[in-house]
Backbone bond lengths (Angstrom), bond angles and torsions (degrees), N, CA, C in turn:
res aa  C-N    CA-C-N  psi(-1)  N-CA   C-N-CA  omega(-1)  CA-C   N-CA-C  phi
1 X - - - 1.513 - - 1.487 108.99 -
2 X 1.333 119.42 128.92 1.457 124.73 173.41 1.521 110.21 -87.68
3 X 1.322 115.02 116.39 1.518 117.19 179.59 1.547 108.49 -94.53
4 X 1.288 115.10 129.14 1.493 120.79 -177.90 1.498 113.23 -124.02
5 X 1.346 111.49 152.90 1.475 121.14 173.58 1.475 106.94 -118.77
6 X 1.355 116.42 130.70 1.522 120.74 177.04 1.522 108.87 -102.52
7 X 1.349 114.36 124.31 1.467 121.25 179.68 1.543 110.63 -118.55
8 X 1.276 116.27 108.92 1.465 121.73 -179.97 1.538 108.61 -159.85
9 X 1.303 120.13 138.32 1.434 121.12 -176.43 1.571 112.71 -82.23
10 X 1.330 116.13 -5.21 1.431 119.68 176.72 1.508 109.11 -98.64
11 X 1.372 118.03 118.15 1.491 120.43 -176.75 1.518 110.53 -63.78
12 X 1.354 117.59 -34.06 1.397 119.10 -177.28 1.512 110.92 -65.19
13 X 1.280 119.35 -36.72 1.453 124.14 176.04 1.480 111.39 -63.14
14 X 1.284 117.77 -47.81 1.475 123.45 177.07 1.497 112.02 -57.81
15 X 1.322 115.77 -45.16 1.447 120.36 179.12 1.609 110.46 -64.18
16 X 1.310 117.64 -41.94 1.406 118.52 176.06 1.492 117.44 -60.49
17 X 1.380 113.71 -39.22 1.430 119.77 179.03 1.537 112.17 -69.89
18 X 1.290 114.76 -38.73 1.490 122.64 175.68 1.531 110.97 -58.55
19 X 1.356 114.19 -42.03 1.440 121.33 -179.08 1.543 108.93 -66.30
20 X 1.311 115.37 -38.37 1.456 119.71 -176.99 1.570 109.60 -63.84
21 X 1.375 113.55 -48.06 1.472 119.73 -173.00 1.559 109.84 -74.43
22 X 1.319 117.85 -19.84 1.445 119.55 -175.22 1.516 110.90 -68.72
23 X 1.309 116.25 -20.01 1.468 120.53 177.84 1.559 113.87 -89.22
24 X 1.282 117.80 8.92 1.492 120.46 178.24 1.500 109.76 -106.30
25 X 1.351 113.33 158.99 1.476 119.06 -178.39 1.571 111.02 -99.89
26 X 1.343 115.30 -16.61 1.484 118.91 -175.03 1.579 114.61 -112.03
27 X 1.331 115.28 1.10 1.448 119.16 -178.84 1.539 111.80 -122.82
28 X 1.366 118.07 129.97 1.438 120.96 180.00 1.515 109.59 -128.39
29 X 1.364 116.74 125.16 1.435 120.93 173.14 1.509 110.84 -78.34
30 X 1.267 116.24 115.59 1.493 118.76 -178.01 1.562 111.14 -101.30
31 X 1.342 116.75 -5.38 1.422 116.29 175.87 1.530 109.48 -175.78
32 X 1.296 117.52 160.99 1.494 127.30 173.25 1.490 110.12 -145.22
33 X 1.358 115.15 129.39 1.479 119.55 -179.31 1.527 107.98 -135.55
34 X 1.354 113.73 169.72 1.507 119.25 -172.80 1.530 115.69 -116.83
35 X 1.312 116.63 3.23 1.503 118.08 173.17 1.504 113.17 -142.37
36 X 1.349 113.06 164.91 1.455 118.65 -179.27 1.540 110.28 -64.79
37 X 1.302 115.73 -38.97 1.505 116.17 -179.16 1.509 111.59 -62.06
38 X 1.352 117.63 -43.55 1.425 120.37 177.28 1.498 112.78 -60.81
39 X 1.396 115.87 -37.97 1.472 122.46 -179.02 1.541 107.23 -63.44
40 X 1.268 119.57 -42.66 1.515 122.53 -178.00 1.484 106.76 -63.79
41 X 1.317 120.00 -50.43 1.414 123.49 -175.44 1.538 112.19 -62.02
42 X 1.314 115.00 -46.62 1.542 120.77 177.84 1.471 112.26 -60.81
43 X 1.378 115.65 -43.11 1.516 119.72 -175.38 1.533 108.66 -63.48
44 X 1.379 113.84 -46.64 1.515 118.21 -179.58 1.473 113.65 -61.24
45 X 1.332 117.64 -28.14 1.485 119.90 -176.37 1.502 111.16 -91.55
46 X 1.397 118.84 -38.92 1.425 119.51 -173.95 1.485 118.10 -111.95
47 X 1.329 119.01 -7.46 1.460 126.37 171.71 1.557 111.97 50.47
48 X 1.347 117.04 62.63 1.445 118.33 175.55 1.582 110.96 -67.08
49 X 1.280 114.62 155.59 1.477 120.26 178.38 1.514 111.31 -71.22
50 X 1.310 113.61 -38.92 1.512 119.28 178.93 1.493 109.80 -134.45
51 X 1.278 111.86 138.53 1.538 118.89 173.42 1.545 108.47 -113.76
52 X 1.309 114.88 115.69 1.457 118.31 174.55 1.515 110.13 -85.97
53 X 1.325 114.66 114.16 1.510 119.77 -164.95 1.497 113.71 -116.10
54 X 1.347 118.54 119.98 1.410 122.34 172.41 1.554 107.15 -77.67
55 X 1.294 116.43 167.87 1.508 121.32 175.91 1.471 115.53 -98.51
56 X 1.280 113.37 -56.78 1.535 116.92 -172.74 1.538 106.99 -91.81
57 X 1.310 114.24 108.69 1.453 122.04 178.53 1.454 110.10 -145.89
58 X 1.339 120.69 164.58 1.479 123.63 175.96 1.489 108.59 -61.40
59 X 1.396 114.56 154.57 1.394 118.76 177.83 1.534 115.38 82.15
60 X 1.366 117.69 -140.02 1.408 115.89 -178.92 1.482 115.47 -74.94
61 X 1.343 119.11 -13.06 1.415 120.87 176.78 1.532 112.23 78.68
62 X 1.362 115.55 174.81 1.468 119.59 -174.70 1.456 117.06 -73.26
63 X 1.362 116.07 -32.34 1.452 117.70 177.73 1.497 114.78 -58.81
64 X 1.316 116.38 -53.37 1.447 118.59 178.12 1.499 114.83 -66.09
65 X 1.314 116.58 -36.08 1.466 122.06 176.33 1.481 110.66 -62.62
66 X 1.313 119.38 -39.81 1.461 125.38 179.00 1.510 107.93 -61.57
67 X 1.394 117.34 -47.80 1.470 120.15 -178.33 1.498 110.21 -63.01
68 X 1.265 121.22 -38.92 1.477 122.99 -175.78 1.540 110.50 -72.13
69 X 1.303 114.25 -45.68 1.471 119.41 179.95 1.538 110.58 -63.54
70 X 1.289 117.16 -39.37 1.506 121.94 -177.22 1.524 107.94 -65.17
71 X 1.345 115.85 -35.14 1.461 118.12 179.84 1.493 115.20 -79.85
72 X 1.347 117.09 -39.25 1.463 117.56 -174.91 1.562 113.45 -95.64
73 X 1.298 115.30 -19.82 1.541 119.43 179.59 1.490 110.20 -132.47
74 X 1.321 121.91 63.08 1.434 124.76 -175.28 1.542 112.57 -60.69
75 X 1.390 118.59 -18.34 1.430 118.82 -177.77 1.608 107.64 -79.28
76 X 1.289 120.16 -14.39 1.467 120.08 176.55 1.523 107.09 -93.79
77 X 1.334 114.90 121.17 1.499 120.02 -177.78 1.533 107.77 -86.43
78 X 1.329 116.25 141.39 1.468 119.99 -178.12 1.512 112.01 -108.47
79 X 1.304 115.61 120.99 1.466 121.66 174.30 1.538 108.80 -107.78
80 X 1.295 117.59 108.99 1.482 120.15 179.87 1.544 107.62 -74.68
81 X 1.275 117.27 129.74 1.476 123.89 177.73 1.537 106.23 -125.31
82 X 1.340 114.21 104.91 1.544 115.55 -169.29 1.464 107.17 -153.80
83 X 1.330 111.66 152.32 1.536 119.69 169.49 1.491 111.35 -81.43
84 X 1.360 119.13 -9.36 1.485 121.23 176.12 1.537 106.07 -86.39
85 X 1.358 117.72 72.49 1.435 123.18 -178.53 1.516 112.67 -101.86
86 X 1.346 118.03 15.23 1.399 121.98 174.45 1.539 108.70 -88.01
87 X 1.370 116.53 154.79 1.411 119.53 173.19 1.490 112.62 -68.38
88 X 1.354 118.56 147.42 1.421 129.27 12.89 1.578 114.06 -92.90
89 X 1.283 117.14 11.70 1.541 116.59 -171.45 1.493 112.20 -61.54
90 X 1.355 120.56 -51.02 1.531 118.47 -177.91 1.514 113.34 -56.08
91 X 1.359 114.34 -47.18 1.494 118.99 -175.38 1.563 109.24 -64.45
92 X 1.348 115.98 -48.06 1.479 117.11 -178.95 1.481 112.69 -66.49
93 X 1.360 119.66 -38.09 1.480 117.94 -177.87 1.588 107.78 -65.55
94 X 1.365 114.38 -38.48 1.494 115.91 177.40 1.513 112.25 -63.47
95 X 1.356 116.47 -38.21 1.458 122.29 -178.56 1.490 110.89 -63.11
96 X 1.392 118.01 -39.66 1.457 118.79 -178.20 1.485 116.25 -85.61
97 X 1.344 114.72 -0.84 1.485 114.05 171.14 1.573 118.06 134.15
98 X 1.308 117.47 -4.65 1.414 120.99 176.44 1.534 111.40 -62.67
99 X 1.331 117.80 144.57 1.481 118.90 176.44 1.513 110.91 -96.35
100 X 1.303 120.07 -18.22 1.381 122.78 -179.74 1.551 113.06 -156.59
101 X 1.313 115.24 165.77 1.450 121.01 -177.25 1.504 110.22 -143.00
102 X 1.308 119.33 118.80 1.471 121.90 -176.77 1.483 110.05 -129.00
103 X 1.312 116.13 140.08 1.459 121.36 178.39 1.513 110.44 -78.45
104 X 1.297 119.02 145.38 1.488 121.36 -179.97 1.505 108.64 -69.58
105 X 1.290 120.43 -9.78 1.471 120.42 175.25 1.495 113.96 -86.59
106 X 1.337 116.91 5.06 1.505 122.75 -178.07 1.492 110.20 -69.75
107 X 1.292 117.38 155.78 1.500 123.37 177.36 1.498 109.70 -72.61
108 X 1.357 115.00 162.10 1.447 119.37 174.47 1.559 112.47 -60.20
109 X 1.299 114.56 -37.79 1.452 121.02 -178.33 1.561 108.08 -62.05
110 X 1.317 114.64 -43.53 1.543 118.08 -176.21 1.562 105.77 -71.05
111 X 1.343 119.52 -35.11 1.418 119.86 179.59 1.526 110.69 -62.41
112 X 1.348 118.30 -45.83 1.416 122.26 179.01 1.512 112.57 -61.76
113 X 1.397 115.43 -42.39 1.452 120.43 179.17 1.564 112.05 -66.16
114 X 1.316 115.82 -36.35 1.468 120.50 176.77 1.524 112.62 -61.64
115 X 1.363 114.38 -48.96 1.424 120.69 -177.28 1.537 110.02 -61.02
116 X 1.321 116.81 -42.94 1.454 118.65 -178.67 1.550 112.07 -68.64
117 X 1.370 115.12 -36.29 1.381 118.66 178.22 1.585 113.42 -67.06
118 X 1.247 113.21 -43.12 1.523 119.50 -178.21 1.492 107.47 -71.11
119 X 1.274 120.29 -34.54 1.510 123.21 178.05 1.487 111.32 -60.89
120 X 1.351 115.43 -32.31 1.478 120.03 178.12 1.478 115.89 -86.78
121 X 1.357 114.51 2.62 1.442 117.56 178.83 1.521 114.50 95.29
122 X 1.310 119.15 2.99 1.449 122.47 179.85 1.516 111.93 -85.98
123 X 1.365 114.31 147.38 1.427 119.87 171.51 1.523 108.97 -71.20
124 X 1.377 117.56 143.10 1.455 117.43 173.16 1.552 108.04 -141.47
125 X 1.335 112.42 128.06 1.496 117.89 175.24 1.540 105.64 -132.73
126 X 1.356 112.59 137.35 1.445 118.49 178.87 1.528 105.59 -72.52
127 X 1.358 113.58 158.37 1.464 118.48 -173.40 1.505 115.65 -56.71
128 X 1.423 113.83 -40.23 1.474 115.45 -179.77 1.514 114.32 -70.68
129 X 1.348 116.03 -28.21 1.428 119.09 174.41 1.569 111.89 -71.23
130 X 1.247 118.60 -35.82 1.464 124.77 171.73 1.464 109.51 -58.54
131 X 1.322 118.97 -46.31 1.439 125.00 -179.41 1.558 111.76 -59.01
132 X 1.389 112.81 -48.18 1.477 115.32 -176.50 1.497 110.40 -66.82
133 X 1.349 119.15 -35.98 1.449 120.18 -178.58 1.555 106.92 -69.64
134 X 1.334 119.54 -41.66 1.424 121.54 179.31 1.531 112.50 -59.80
135 X 1.376 113.46 -42.44 1.501 117.99 177.75 1.488 110.63 -62.60
136 X 1.334 118.32 -35.15 1.468 120.46 -179.35 1.568 107.83 -65.44
137 X 1.363 113.53 -43.24 1.510 115.04 -176.24 1.519 109.46 -69.83
138 X 1.314 119.45 -40.61 1.436 122.58 176.46 1.528 112.43 -61.15
139 X 1.313 115.93 -33.31 1.483 118.99 -178.90 1.529 111.01 -86.44
140 X 1.342 116.57 8.12 1.482 118.98 178.64 1.499 111.22 69.14
141 X 1.297 119.08 37.02 1.420 120.63 174.41 1.574 110.46 123.85
142 X 1.324 113.43 -14.48 1.434 115.71 178.43 1.502 113.62 94.76
143 X 1.306 115.98 158.99 1.417 123.91 -174.29 1.569 114.00 -89.76
144 X 1.331 115.31 -21.39 1.480 116.30 178.39 1.462 113.00 -71.93
145 X 1.346 119.34 130.24 1.462 121.69 -179.96 1.494 109.81 -64.10
146 X 1.396 120.93 -22.07 1.473 121.20 -178.85 1.494 110.01 -68.34
147 X 1.331 118.38 -16.63 1.456 117.98 174.47 1.558 114.56 -62.58
148 X 1.278 115.58 -16.67 1.463 118.96 -179.66 1.509 112.29 -81.86
149 X 1.306 118.85 -13.75 1.429 123.04 -176.42 1.569 109.93 -80.62
150 X 1.317 115.87 143.24 1.439 120.17 170.91 1.561 110.51 -74.40
151 X 1.278 117.20 166.33 1.466 120.80 -178.48 1.571 110.97 -57.50
152 X 1.337 115.41 -40.20 1.499 119.00 177.21 1.468 111.31 -64.96
153 X 1.337 116.68 -45.05 1.500 120.49 179.91 1.559 110.81 -62.66
154 X 1.354 114.66 -42.43 1.458 117.01 177.68 1.505 110.67 -61.24
155 X 1.285 118.77 -41.74 1.496 122.00 -178.47 1.538 105.66 -62.26
156 X 1.268 118.15 -49.83 1.459 119.92 178.07 1.449 114.67 -59.98
157 X 1.366 116.41 -36.32 1.492 119.07 178.10 1.473 110.70 -65.25
158 X 1.347 118.53 -42.00 1.439 122.41 -177.75 1.582 107.43 -62.26
159 X 1.318 120.07 -41.15 1.478 121.56 179.96 1.566 109.02 -70.85
160 X 1.322 120.01 -36.13 1.415 120.00 178.98 1.577 108.86 -67.64
161 X 1.314 116.98 -37.94 1.432 121.98 177.50 1.551 110.36 -61.21
162 X 1.368 114.31 -41.70 1.502 115.14 179.34 1.455 114.11 -74.63
163 X 1.329 119.59 2.27 1.508 120.50 175.34 1.454 113.75 92.54
164 X 1.414 119.29 10.88 1.486 118.59 -178.34 1.544 111.55 -72.25
165 X 1.332 115.31 145.27 1.418 120.95 175.55 1.459 115.20 -79.61
166 X 1.304 120.09 159.00 1.455 119.66 -174.98 1.510 113.56 -55.79
167 X 1.414 115.27 -42.57 1.448 118.31 -179.60 1.562 111.70 -62.27
168 X 1.288 119.10 -36.57 1.451 120.04 178.62 1.496 110.11 -70.62
169 X 1.296 119.80 -39.52 1.455 124.55 -179.14 1.561 107.99 -63.28
170 X 1.328 115.22 -45.93 1.455 122.28 177.47 1.542 111.52 -54.65
171 X 1.271 112.72 -51.46 1.526 119.96 -179.15 1.509 112.75 -61.04
172 X 1.336 114.18 -42.85 1.502 120.82 -179.90 1.575 112.95 -67.97
173 X 1.300 113.60 -37.59 1.492 116.29 -175.22 1.526 109.69 -97.50
174 X 1.377 117.85 1.40 1.473 121.03 176.81 1.533 113.11 61.85
175 X 1.361 111.34 42.91 1.464 118.21 -178.97 1.555 104.37 -132.66
176 X 1.360 119.01 173.97 1.451 122.39 178.93 1.504 108.52 -93.30
177 X 1.330 117.20 165.63 1.501 120.20 -177.21 1.503 113.24 -68.10
178 X 1.327 117.68 -22.84 1.470 119.59 177.04 1.492 109.29 -66.84
179 X 1.364 113.50 -40.09 1.435 116.73 -179.05 1.533 111.23 -67.78
180 X 1.317 117.43 -34.06 1.485 123.08 175.35 1.527 105.40 -57.99
181 X 1.340 117.65 -50.32 1.424 124.37 -178.82 1.574 111.79 -54.91
182 X 1.311 112.55 -39.80 1.453 118.02 -178.29 1.511 109.61 -69.91
183 X 1.352 116.37 -41.83 1.464 119.13 176.08 1.488 111.35 -59.42
184 X 1.298 114.97 -44.37 1.452 118.57 -177.91 1.534 111.32 -64.18
185 X 1.321 116.79 -40.86 1.449 119.60 175.86 1.527 110.87 -58.76
186 X 1.348 118.68 -47.92 1.447 122.72 -177.34 1.564 109.11 -65.39
187 X 1.299 118.86 -41.73 1.460 123.00 176.92 1.531 109.12 -56.02
188 X 1.293 117.42 -54.00 1.480 123.13 176.63 1.522 111.95 -52.57
189 X 1.322 113.31 -46.07 1.454 118.41 -177.08 1.538 114.34 -67.50
190 X 1.345 117.11 -42.19 1.450 121.83 178.53 1.577 112.34 -69.01
191 X 1.328 112.99 -36.33 1.471 116.28 -174.90 1.516 112.23 -93.14
192 X 1.396 116.31 -3.63 1.445 121.17 178.76 1.506 112.78 60.55
193 X 1.316 116.08 51.74 1.465 123.90 -178.11 1.545 106.90 -134.39
194 X 1.346 116.14 169.08 1.453 121.94 179.15 1.464 116.42 -128.27
195 X 1.374 118.11 -9.75 1.432 121.76 -178.97 1.497 113.89 -135.22
196 X 1.336 118.28 167.84 1.471 121.90 174.18 1.496 112.21 -73.24
197 X 1.359 113.65 -25.57 1.524 118.01 178.01 1.547 106.61 -67.81
198 X 1.294 118.24 -46.01 1.460 120.07 175.33 1.465 115.37 -58.22
199 X 1.383 112.58 -37.89 1.487 118.50 178.45 1.513 110.46 -64.23
200 X 1.349 117.81 -42.70 1.439 120.78 179.78 1.547 112.47 -66.53
201 X 1.313 116.26 -39.05 1.421 121.65 -179.45 1.524 111.96 -67.85
202 X 1.343 114.90 -35.61 1.412 120.56 176.60 1.568 111.13 -70.47
203 X 1.353 115.80 -35.92 1.439 119.23 176.84 1.547 111.48 -64.81
204 X 1.306 114.08 -41.22 1.530 118.40 177.68 1.494 110.24 -61.38
205 X 1.367 116.32 -43.65 1.496 122.02 -179.55 1.524 111.85 -56.83
206 X 1.401 116.52 -43.57 1.439 118.82 -173.87 1.526 114.19 -98.97
207 X 1.356 114.89 14.12 1.508 121.28 170.77 1.462 112.71 78.51
208 X 1.366 120.78 17.51 1.479 122.49 174.56 1.515 111.71 -71.23
209 X 1.331 118.63 -36.28 1.414 125.98 177.26 1.517 106.86 -137.48
210 X 1.319 115.32 163.96 1.481 122.23 -176.17 1.569 111.04 -89.25
211 X 1.321 117.33 -40.78 1.447 120.80 -178.85 1.553 110.15 -145.54
212 X 1.375 111.92 157.84 1.466 118.31 176.54 1.485 110.17 -75.35
213 X 1.344 118.45 121.16 1.449 121.49 178.82 1.536 112.57 -60.87
214 X 1.384 115.67 154.22 1.494 118.51 -176.82 1.503 106.77 -71.81
215 X 1.346 118.62 -27.52 1.474 119.05 -177.45 1.517 110.27 -65.91
216 X 1.381 116.76 -22.69 1.470 117.71 177.27 1.540 110.01 -84.61
217 X 1.357 116.90 -33.52 1.405 120.28 -178.22 1.523 112.09 -67.20
218 X 1.370 116.84 -37.88 1.439 116.22 178.01 1.549 110.14 -71.83
219 X 1.292 116.57 178.55 1.440 121.00 -170.28 1.526 114.12 -85.00
220 X 1.247 121.37 -6.87 1.466 122.26 -169.30 1.510 111.29 -65.78
221 X 1.329 118.19 -51.93 1.436 122.20 -176.64 1.496 111.47 -66.81
222 X 1.397 113.56 -40.33 1.447 119.41 -178.63 1.520 111.30 -60.50
223 X 1.347 113.20 -41.06 1.446 119.65 -176.62 1.536 107.65 -65.06
224 X 1.330 115.87 -41.43 1.499 120.88 179.97 1.570 109.47 -61.10
225 X 1.382 111.97 -44.70 1.491 117.52 -177.92 1.562 109.91 -59.85
226 X 1.340 116.88 -37.15 1.452 115.00 -174.67 1.510 111.70 -82.20
227 X 1.284 120.39 -9.73 1.481 120.70 -178.34 1.450 117.59 -108.38
228 X 1.377 119.05 -21.03 1.451 115.55 -174.52 1.500 113.10 -125.87
229 X 1.319 118.78 21.05 1.452 120.36 173.92 1.501 108.39 -95.78
230 X 1.383 113.37 118.48 1.493 114.96 -179.21 1.592 105.97 -94.48
231 X 1.304 112.38 95.21 1.457 116.98 -176.97 1.486 114.43 -74.86
232 X 1.264 117.93 -7.57 1.471 122.32 -176.14 1.511 113.27 -88.79
233 X 1.269 118.84 -26.99 1.443 120.84 -175.52 1.512 114.83 -137.26
234 X 1.364 118.87 65.52 1.410 122.59 -179.78 1.529 110.61 -63.42
235 X 1.356 117.51 120.58 1.490 121.27 179.28 1.484 110.03 -126.48
236 X 1.327 114.90 159.61 1.502 121.56 175.60 1.480 108.83 -78.92
């Protein structure tokens, strides 16, 4: 029996996936959670065979949760199931420890096939994800400027885009606020931008997010950006 954990911040998605697996004889849902932090805790305690991981969630999100689970619970295979199937997400998620990547637009049959493949230790990528990765390779790294970010920088960028304050980002990523400032500096430098608003607009343009959050549009995050970024001494 393949034991799986479903990780998604949308309850309706979790319910739909549980309904799908209920009709199988070889797959059992042993838990469903809505944040990356809960996914890490549950996996360490219950050791599911497969973790179905979303990317954009409250807290540390799926990228950092994937990294931590892959390091601490290597016996639990991670299948990323997300609508964020544009580069650099697939490549970076595979780099930090995911075993497979599946688009949320995939069919029920492909979902079942992917879970079974990943549970046996095989890599699984949906066809559209394979295409985006191949395009990136053919383009010599891809056209999206986000491809230049490291996995840590991309995780920080996602949290900045969602309007998180430096203190919250530091706590979620288990780093200090000076390191958050350093990440922000390098993100700005690599993407050739100067504000979080520009970051959000660029993310929309390249399909990283769908819309600019209101928390970015108001002045709170911009004011933080202008006061706590130490552009003179970027450090790890």
